[in-house]
C-alpha angles and dihedrals in degrees: 000000000000094000091046093054092046092053092046093054092046090053093051090050090054093048092048091048093052091047092052091046090052093049092049090056095054125084128206114258114250128214113294119231112246114255118257115277112248111237141168118227136202122214111231111229132173109245146168109277129181118183143139132253111212127214126185109236143176124224112237133172118252087225126022127165130189110225111227130163122245094205136043127247145094122303107245100170139030112186106188142056120247110267094015124147108246133195126225111276095021113146110249111164136008126203122204105278101193097099092043094049089050090050091052091050093048091048092050090051092051088049092054089049091051092049091051091051089050091053092051092048091049092052091048090047093050091049091049092050091056092047090050091055088057092044088240096133137038116266089233090063091052092051092051091052092050090052090051090051091054092047089052091052092051089050091055091050091051091049090051091052090050091053091050091049097051091042088055089053090050089050092050091055087078115059122205134193108267094211143348112292145092124304121216133220113309114249091204140046134215108286096029114136110231136186135196111296094020106141110241103168145311132251122200136177116247108189115081104022126197131223118202121210133177116232128191114256089242088064095057095097091049092051093042086058090054091069087076092053099059092123092063103102097199099046095098125030133166130226113210122219091262089058097253123131116249111244100231127061120235135229129218104253103178148334116228119253097245144025120246102245092204094058104018091230133124126212117244121190120210120190124213129188108250107188093147094044091237093141109072126191111270094019113149114229143151122243115213117206114200114232120196110187097180109206097333105086126103114211129181133176110280092229089069091068123094119199117211126173093331094315129102129225141176132192116243119197116229126165094344095312134100111234120193114236125189112226138188111231126219130186121331114236114191106300094345134071133208116246112213097184142353100061137072131206112270096031117125118230125196113246102168124042095026093134092063096052135097127181112295093009114160111246139187112218124222121203108319114244119219132188113276098224128310125342119277122250 
């Protein structure tokens, strides 16, 4: 019994020693790094891109005039239909002329009286001149007659000016179209009493029609260059409110003289032929400006772009990691978008798996995707 117990204790000691030795050699397992995120990438390449920059605009006549009377009176005649096309010199409105005709007749009568007085003064002056040569009258009498003659002349001039004034008022009692165009809806009816500066109507030109847009001050050199491209038919096109493309191309007419300091924008005016009168004054439209970048544009799939707090980013793969790059976007073309800054040709941007990434995430790249030819229009 004693020997059996000794051998049993010895055996347990050996087992315990081996167990402790085995535990001493093992180390606790640490946290494992997450596997790389699988992604698809797109190789950035410079390409030929043709696209349109769009600017909201408002149609406006090149020439528009408010019709207002220069004299007071009652409207006795309206000689057009609302919305009618009018020709320069066409009679539009007539104001009661009775008082102005009477004023003209009275002024002419006063002029005739002044002329008669002038004739009498001239005769007296001539007679006194002859008597003075004979020393038959006093010099003072001759001087007084000369003064009366000058006064009579001035009275004639004043009467002539008065006739011209009342004749002008008579002429203003009839209002004519100032140029060819379209007249609007009359603001007065026959019998209405009007005064100077009462708005009667408006006349505007129709063909061509202008569309005004606001451009950023940074675009002024580009638009200045467009003046040399007036012959390019497709440079400026208009999109109507129903989404259709207006059938006639436009031409850059002018750039305003100054930049609006509150918005940093400059007004540009584009003119369009308007033979069918489709462009109406005040019509809201969009002007498309064709941009042909040749072989200098960088385009990437739009799904690669991440928008955060008003800024745009993409993930660029470098040395097995996805690095976040801030980019400046241009115009969207189908499923792609122009990159103005932030990327270089040859870089690889993530297009699938973007949502799983953070800056500097490890990635595993699938087969890189490159552009299949030039960018679409």
